[in-house]
N, C-alpha and C positions, 0 to 999 in steps of 0.2 A: 800202295793200297788201291790204286785205280784199277789194277788188273785182277784184284781179288773179287770173288763172288761170295755173297753171304746169304744165309738162311736164318730167319728170325722167328722165334716163338715168343709171343706176348702172353703172359699168364698173370693171375691175380696177385699171388703172394709168394712168400719164401717157401712155404710147404710145397706148393705146386712146383716151384722152380727146382727144388731138390729132388722131388719124386720123379719128375719128368726126366731130369738129367740122369738120375740113377737108373731109370728104366732103359733109356737109350744106351747107356754104357753097358748095362747087363746083357742086352741083346747083341752087343758086339759091334754096333754101328759107329759109335762115337767115343772119343776119349777127351777127358778134360784138358783144356789148353789154356795156359797162362802166358800170353804173348803181348807184344807191344804193337802199336800202330793199328789198333782195331777201332772201328767206329763206335760212337756213343760211349766213349770211355768214362764219362762221368756218371753213367747210369748203373743200376743194379743188374748187371748182366753176367751170367756164367757162360764162358765160351768153350766150345768143343771143336775138335777137328776129326777128320776121318782119313782113310788111306788115300783118297783122291785129293787130299789137302783142301777140302771144302771147309768152310767155317760156319758153325751154327751157334747163334747166341740165344740163350733163354733169358728173357727179360721180365722180371717181376715188377709190375707197375704199381702195386700197393692198393688194389681195389679193382672194381669192374668198370672203371672209366678209362677206356683205352685210347681216347681221342688224342691226347697230346703225344704219347709215344708213337701212336700210329702215324701221326703227321710227320714226326721226325724220320721214321723209317721210309715213308713215301717221298719225303723231300730228297733223301739220298737216292732212292730209286729213280726219281725224276731227273736228278742232277747228273748221275753217272751210270745209271742202269746196273748197279752192282748188287741189287737185291734179287735173288732168284726166287725165293719162296718166303711166304709170310703166313704163319698160323696164329690164330688167336684162340686161346683156351680159357674158358670161363665156367663158373659154377652154373649148374642147371637149377638155379634157386627159385625161379618163378616163371610164369608164362612169358614175361617180358624177355627172358633170356632166349626164348625160342623165336620171337618175332621182332619186338621193338629194338632190342640191342643189336642184332645183326643187321637190321635195316638201317639204323643210324650209322653203323660202321661203314656200310656200303656207300652211304651218302658222302661220308668223309673221303672214302677212297675215290669215288667218282669225281669229287670236287678237286682233290689234290692232284690227281692224274689227268684231269680234264677229259674224262671219258664218260659218256652216258651209259656205256655198256655195263658198268659196275652195278647199276641199280637192280637189274634183273638176274644177277649172278646167283646160281643155286649152289652155295658153297658150304652149307651146313654138313659137316661130317665127311666132306670129300674135297679134293683139290680141283680147283677150276683155274684155267688160264685166262688172263686179262691182258689184252694188247693196249699199249698207250704210246704216245710220242714223248720222248725224253726232251731235255732242254736243248739238244742239238737237232730236234725235229726228226730224229731217227726213230723207227718203231722198235719197241722193246716189249718183252713179255714178263709178267710176274705171275706166279702161281699163288693162289689164296685158299685158305681153309679155315673154317670156324668150327670149333670142337666144344661140345657141351660135356660137362662132367657132373654126374654120371650121364651116360648116353640116353637111356630110355626111361628115366624117372627123375622127378625133382629131388634135388639134394645138393651136395657139395663134394669136393674132393675127398673129404673124410668119409662120406657115404661109400664112395668107390673103394677106399682103403679098407673099410670094415667088411664090405662084401668080398673083397679079395682075401682077407685074412680068414673069413668064414669058410672060404673054399678050401683052405689048407687042411683042415681037420674037423671032424664032427665035434670034438671037445671044444675047439675054439668057436665054432658056430654056436654052441650052447651058451658059452660065456657071453658072446656078443648079443645074443637074444636077451639074456638076463640084464646085461648092461643097458640095452636100449629100453627095456621095460622099466628099470630102476630110474633112469634119467627122465623118461617121459612121464613118470608118475610123481616126480618132485613138484610140489606146489609152492610157488614163491612169486611175489610181486617184484622181487629185487634180482634174484639170480636165475639164469637160464630162461630169460623171457623171450628170446628169439630162437627160431628154429636152427639157425647156423650155430648158435652157442650150444644147443643141445647135442647136435651132431658131433661137435668137437669134444664135448664132455663124454659122450658115448665111446669115442675113440680113446680118450684118456683113461677112462675106467677099464676098458678092455686091455689096453697095453699094460696097465698097472697090475692086472691079474696075471697076464701072460708072463711078465717079467718083473715081479715085485722088487727084486734087487736092483733094478735099473730105473726105478721110478723117478730118480732125479737126473737121468740121462737126458741130454738135449734132444729135441725133436729131430734135429739134423742127424744125430747119431742113430736114432731109432729108425729113421727112414732109410738110411744107407745100410742098415743091418739086415734089411729084408730084401730078398731077391725078387723084385716085382715081376721080373720076366718069367718066373715060374708059374704065374697064375693065368688061367684062361681069361678071367675077367679083365686083366691088364692088357692082354693082346687084343681083346675086343674093343676095349676103351680107347686104346692108342693105335689102333690099326692104321689110321691115316698117317701117323708119324713114321711108319715103316718106309714111307716114300719121301720123307723130309730130306 
């Protein structure tokens, strides 16, 4: 394991994990890999490998608090310099996602790798190299990237998915517009009280109309049934991952 090099993507939830993995498989860069002797084996990570026998782990952390898994990844990077790249993918759900969240993460990175250079790293949407001294006092380099979903507006992964599906055909775009209007006009003090819940409901209603016979299909199956690599919005959203 000491000779292996790893690339890690931290994301919020299972939906993100499945979609990102499906996209990377569809563009032909990575294949799902179920092997032994991989790091963080107790965590919720899907592993992939490529023709160069690199290893990519997509780790869903269960929310937007990346601190603990980030520290685990950086501990391994510091111990044996085996982490080549680290991307953090998070929902663009508020202004904090653009400023406060990435700043806090850079503070963690700087502290864990004992380098002040992390504080000023311009890593939103692009890969940036960071040099640090590992546990043997040798200099190592890790590449870091912070990706917001969607890129240019507030929302969540489901927002991106709806925009991608709308790109597929005018008929789908029309249904998605109606689904968004329907959900946004629901008045309730109990249901759909948060913006994230409304976006999820908009996706659910749209998918139910597109494939009513598959309404009880799991989200896992639905995500994998769509070739996300066909959409321009997907290529724009995950452009940075072309270099993962």
